[in-house]
C-alpha positions in Angstrom: 2.8 32.0 -7.5 3.5 28.4 -8.1 2.6 26.2 -5.1 3.9 22.7 -4.3 0.9 20.4 -4.0 0.6 16.9 -2.6 -3.0 15.7 -2.5 -4.7 12.4 -3.1 -7.8 10.4 -3.9 -8.8 7.6 -1.6 -10.2 4.6 -3.4 -11.6 2.0 -1.0 -11.4 -1.5 -2.4 -12.5 -4.9 -1.0 -10.0 -7.7 -0.5 -10.5 -10.6 -2.9 -9.6 -14.2 -1.9 -6.6 -15.3 -4.0 -3.6 -17.6 -3.8 -0.2 -16.9 -5.3 0.4 -17.7 -8.9 1.0 -21.3 -9.9 4.0 -20.0 -11.9 5.9 -19.3 -8.7 8.9 -21.4 -7.8 7.7 -24.3 -5.6 9.6 -22.9 -2.6 7.4 -19.8 -2.7 4.1 -21.6 -3.1 2.0 -21.4 0.1 0.8 -24.5 1.8 -2.7 -25.9 1.2 -3.6 -25.1 4.8 -2.6 -21.4 4.4 -4.6 -21.2 1.1 -7.6 -22.7 2.7 -7.5 -20.3 5.7 -7.0 -17.3 3.3 -10.0 -18.5 1.3 -12.1 -18.8 4.5 -11.2 -15.2 5.4 -11.7 -13.9 1.9 -8.1 -12.8 1.9 -4.8 -13.4 0.0 -1.8 -15.5 1.0 1.9 -15.1 0.3 5.0 -17.0 1.3 8.3 -15.1 1.9 11.8 -16.3 2.4 14.3 -14.6 4.7 16.8 -12.3 3.0 20.0 -14.0 1.7 18.6 -17.5 2.4 19.5 -18.5 -1.1 22.1 -15.9 -2.3 24.0 -13.1 -0.6 24.0 -11.0 -3.7 20.3 -11.3 -4.4 19.5 -7.6 -4.6 22.3 -6.9 -7.1 20.9 -9.2 -9.7 18.2 -8.8 -12.4 15.3 -11.2 -12.3 16.9 -13.4 -15.0 20.1 -13.9 -12.9 18.5 -14.6 -9.5 18.4 -18.1 -8.2 14.6 -18.2 -8.3 14.3 -16.0 -11.3 13.0 -13.3 -9.0 15.2 -10.5 -7.9 15.5 -10.7 -4.1 14.8 -14.4 -4.1 11.5 -14.2 -2.3 12.6 -11.9 0.6 10.6 -8.9 -0.7 6.9 -8.5 -1.5 4.6 -5.9 -2.9 1.0 -5.9 -1.8 0.2 -3.4 -4.5 1.4 -5.6 -7.4 1.2 -9.0 -5.6 4.8 -9.7 -6.8 8.0 -10.7 -5.0 10.5 -9.1 -7.3 12.4 -6.0 -6.2 11.6 -4.6 -9.6 7.8 -4.4 -8.7 7.2 -1.7 -6.2 8.9 -3.2 -3.1 7.0 -2.6 0.1 8.0 -5.2 2.8 11.1 -7.3 3.4 11.7 -10.3 5.7 15.2 -10.4 7.2 16.5 -12.2 10.3 13.1 -12.9 11.7 11.9 -9.3 11.2 9.7 -7.4 8.8 11.1 -4.2 7.4 9.3 -1.5 5.4 11.1 -0.9 2.1 8.7 1.4 0.3 9.6 5.1 -0.1 7.9 5.7 3.2 5.9 3.5 5.4 4.0 3.2 8.8 3.7 -0.2 10.5 1.9 -1.4 13.6 1.9 -4.7 15.5 -1.6 -5.6 16.8 -0.5 -8.7 18.5 -2.7 -11.8 18.3 -5.6 -10.0 16.7 -8.2 -11.9 14.6 -7.8 -10.8 11.0 -11.3 -11.8 10.3 -12.6 -9.0 12.6 -10.4 -6.3 11.1 -12.0 -3.9 8.6 -11.3 -0.4 7.5 -13.9 0.7 10.0 -12.4 -1.1 13.1 -12.0 1.0 16.2 -8.2 0.5 16.5 -6.1 3.6 17.3 -3.2 2.5 15.0 -5.6 1.8 12.1 -7.1 5.3 12.5 -3.7 6.9 12.4 -2.4 4.9 9.4 -5.7 5.5 7.5 -5.9 9.2 8.2 -2.2 10.0 7.6 -1.5 12.4 4.7 2.0 12.3 3.2 3.7 15.7 3.3 4.7 17.5 0.1 8.4 16.8 0.7 10.6 13.8 1.8 11.5 15.4 5.1 11.7 12.2 7.2 12.5 14.0 10.4 9.4 16.1 10.1 7.3 13.0 9.4 8.7 11.3 12.5 7.9 14.3 14.6 4.3 14.3 13.4 3.8 10.7 14.2 5.7 10.7 17.5 2.5 11.7 19.3 1.0 8.4 18.2 3.6 6.2 19.8 1.1 4.7 22.2 -0.7 3.2 19.2 2.4 1.1 18.5 3.4 2.7 15.2 6.8 2.6 13.7 7.8 5.0 10.9 9.8 3.5 8.0 10.8 0.6 10.2 9.4 -2.8 11.0 8.6 -5.4 13.7 9.7 -8.9 14.6 7.7 -11.5 12.8 5.7 -13.3 15.4 3.5 -16.4 14.8 -0.2 -15.5 15.1 0.4 -11.8 15.3 -1.4 -9.4 13.0 0.1 -6.2 11.6 -1.0 -3.1 9.8 1.1 -1.6 7.0 0.7 1.7 5.2 3.2 1.5 2.3 3.7 4.7 0.3 5.8 4.7 -2.8 5.9 8.1 -4.3 4.2 8.3 -7.7 3.8 4.5 -7.7 1.6 3.1 -4.9 -0.1 3.9 -1.6 -1.8 1.0 0.1 -3.0 0.1 3.6 -3.0 -3.7 4.4 -3.5 -6.0 7.3 -1.8 -9.3 7.6 -1.3 -12.2 10.0 1.7 -14.6 10.2 0.1 -18.0 9.7 3.2 -20.2 9.7 7.0 -19.9 10.4 9.3 -22.6 9.1 12.7 -23.7 10.5 14.6 -21.9 7.8 12.9 -18.6 8.7 10.5 -18.6 5.8 6.9 -17.8 6.6 3.4 -17.6 5.3 1.2 -14.5 5.6 -2.5 -14.1 5.1 -3.4 -10.6 4.2 -6.1 -8.3 2.9 -6.1 -4.7 1.5 -8.1 -2.3 3.6 -7.5 0.8 1.4 -5.7 1.5 -1.9 -5.0 5.1 -2.7 -3.6 7.0 -5.6 0.0 7.6 -4.7 1.2 11.1 -3.7 2.9 13.2 -6.3 4.6 16.6 -6.2 2.7 19.1 -8.1 3.2 22.7 -9.1 -0.1 24.4 -9.8 -1.9 27.4 -8.2 -5.4 26.9 -6.7 -6.9 28.6 -9.7 -5.0 26.7 -12.3 -5.7 23.4 -10.5 -9.4 24.1 -10.2 -9.6 25.0 -13.9 -7.6 21.9 -14.9 -9.8 19.5 -13.0 -13.0 21.1 -14.3 -11.7 20.9 -17.9 -11.0 17.2 -17.5 -14.5 16.6 -16.1 -16.2 18.6 -18.9 -14.2 17.2 -21.8 -14.7 13.6 -20.7 -18.3 13.9 -19.5 -17.5 12.2 -16.2 -18.1 12.7 -12.5 -21.7 13.8 -12.9 -22.3 13.0 -9.2 -18.9 14.1 -7.9 -18.2 17.5 -6.5 -14.8 19.0 -5.8 -13.3 22.0 -4.0 -9.8 23.6 -4.0 -8.5 25.4 -1.0 -4.9 26.2 0.0 -3.5 23.9 -2.6 -5.6 21.0 -1.5 -8.4 19.3 -3.5 -11.3 17.5 -2.0 -13.5 15.2 -3.9 -16.8 13.7 -2.8 -19.3 11.4 -4.5 -19.7 8.2 -6.4 -17.9 7.0 -9.5 -17.5 3.9 -11.6 -14.1 2.3 -12.2 -14.2 3.3 -15.8 -14.7 7.0 -15.0 -12.0 6.8 -12.3 -9.5 5.3 -14.8 -10.4 8.0 -17.4 -10.0 10.7 -14.9 -6.6 9.4 -13.6 -5.2 9.0 -17.1 -6.2 12.6 -17.9 -4.9 13.9 -14.6 -1.6 12.1 -15.1 -1.1 14.1 -18.3 -1.1 17.4 -16.4 0.9 16.1 -13.4 -2.0 16.5 -10.9 -2.2 13.0 -9.9 -2.8 13.1 -6.2 -6.1 14.6 -5.4 -7.6 14.4 -2.0 -11.0 13.2 -0.8 -12.9 9.9 -0.8 -14.7 8.4 -3.7 -17.0 5.3 -3.3 -16.6 3.0 -6.3 -19.9 1.9 -7.7 -20.0 -1.9 -8.0 
């Protein structure tokens, strides 16, 4: 019997201080103050423009035809790729003073005036626990996803929606793009300008292998994973288990081994394997 599987690896990564590329149009380059604050926090910084500020047909154009040379003209952003273009795994949008989740599926929470410097993946915040522990279902049944998360309403979580952009407020976003990206980030609105554009300071809390729909039995999946490990001589300190179409991994791995494993797994369409691996530095 063939079973639909949707499982995933969790790779915890640390945020690295960085500013936006110097190749960006000047209107999208963050201020020196925002860059300095991001550096102080060991975080990243990005500037976004409100949707349609420059062109009402921004989303219909390729990058080469957009006013800024970026499809979406700065109103969209991908934390996964650190790119504004709609062509690079869109995850969040700024429109009429509000953030909107634009990934395949997303969960977002407004923490209010919370100090980003105090927020880590281990913080005791109800919304963070929900967003971090959430496991995407094997289908795109949005109504079912909403039902599952309805019980967490007190944590201030919205499903595939967004929140008003408030100066000084911090937000959590779990952006899931099927087969492309799955990331959990925290960000703070550092500055809002008169034209509605704003600067955000952000850091990645967790970056995961994106969910994929798989069609393998427990036995076939177990054999396929073991074959990958044996043939590549990897994961000597990693154990795995398969039960009810779910795979759990545990142990330590290097980035090189992780990349070798994911490349091999991608070839047999078993890309989303569950568990938590600590990356050796």
